[in-house]
N, C-alpha and C positions, 0 to 999 in steps of 0.2 A: 822654897820648892825650885827646883831649878828649872832651866829652858827644856831640859829632857826632860823632865817630868811633868813640865806643862804640855809640852807634844804629845805625850804621850795618853796624858789625860783629855788634850782635846782630839786625838784618833779615836779614845775610847769613847768620847761622846758622839763623836761623828758617826762613830760605830753604829753606837744604842740606838742615833737616831735613824739611822736608815732601817735597823732592823725593827725600830717602832713605826716606820712609815710602811713595813713589811708586813709588820704584823697588822697594822690598821687596816692595809690593804686584803690581807685575807680575810679580815673580820668581816670588810665589808662585802666581800664574795659570798661569805658562809651567808651573811644578813641575806643577800640577793637570792641565793639558793632555796634558802627558807622561805621567802618572798615568792619564788619561784613554785616551789613544791606545797605551796599553802595554795597560789593559785591553782595549781593542775590539780590538788584534790578538792576545790571547789568546781572545776571543772567535771571532774571524775564524779564527782556526788549531782552535780547536774544532769550530767548524763545517764546516771544509774535510775533520777528521777523519770527523767524522760523514757529510761528504756520501760519503767513501772507502767508509765501512763502509757505508752505506746501498747505495750501487751494486753493491758485491760481493753485499750481502743480495738484492738487484733481480736479479742477475745469476743467481745460486743459485736463485732462485724462478723465473725464468725458465727454466733449465735442467729442473729437476724437472715445472714444468708442459710443456715440450716433449717430456720423458720419458714424461707421463703421457698426454700425446697418443700418441705413436708407439707406449705398449702397448694404448691402447685402440682404436689405428688396427690394429695387430697383431692384434687379439684379434676385432675385426670381419670382418677378412679371413679367419680361422681359421673363423667362425662361416658366414662366406657360402660357405667351401669345403667344409666340413662340409655343410652344406644342400644344396650343389648334388649332391656327392659321394651324399648320402642321397638326393636326388630321382632321379639315374642311375639308383643301385642299384634304387630302387623300379620305375625303368620298364625297367632290364634283368630285374628279378624278373617282373613282369609280363608282359615279352616270353618268358621261358623257360618260365614258367606256361604261356603258350598254346600255346608250342610243345608242350609235354608235354600238353597236353591234346588238341591237334590227333594227337599221335602215338598217343595213347590211343584215340581215336577212330578212328584211321585202323587201329589193331589190334582193335578191338573190333568195327567195322566188317568186317574181313576174318573175326573170329570168326564174326561172325554171317552174314556169307556162307556160311562153312564149316559152321555148325550147319543153316542154310538147305540148301544142299547135301545134307547127311546126312540131313535130315528128306525131303527129296525121294528120295532114294536109297531111303529104308527105306520111306516111302507106295508107292512105284514098285513095290518088290521085294512089299509085301503084297498091293498089287493083280495083279501077275502071279501070284500063289502062288493 
């Protein structure tokens, strides 16, 4: 082998060595990208799990809020019903009281008339005697 052929082989070796270095660098880059892809896939999986957990928590809290609203609405309706009944009872008691007073006044009026009639009879009897 001559010097020229050795130089050519030496140049080929250098060129092949550079191509090998470039291939190794490209391979390392691909490996980094694969690791990064796996990392981001893991991050995305954790985020999906967190979204599911937060969705369930939101649904739970929504149900709790609706239950609290329902309880409050029921309590307000019960208070309103109690107030309506109390007002009805007050009017009913006032009406009964007025009837009782009217009945008492009627009885007292009749008693007063009876007393007046007795007094008139007594005075007449005294005048006639």
